[in-house]
C-alpha positions, 0 to 999 in steps of 0.5 A: 481477545487475541488479535494478530500482532500486525493488527494490534500494532497497526502496521502496514500489511503489503501483499503482492500478486506478482507484478500486477497487483498490490493489496495494502492494509492499515494505511493512514492516507494517500500522499501522492497518486499518479499513474507512475507513483503512489505514496502511502502514509502508514502509522510509522512509515511511508510506502512508495510504489513505482510502476506503469499504469498504476491505478487504485482499483478500490480503497476503503478507510484502511485497505486498497488494491493497486493494479498496474505494472509494479516496478518497485516497492519501498518503505521509508522511515 
């Protein structure tokens, strides 16, 4: 069975739609959630989003959609 490398390794997948929406896949947990900051734990790193009026539109066990005015996206080791 051939799986894409990102799925096989469990890496975070981050897709942005302009500055208004971010799709995050393969996350482990939500570490921090406010209307201006969101911090997500991935397998090997943390993802931090900063912005205004941030809102988790939906989330499941391994993917989510975040909306609002995205000002920065940062990966932390």
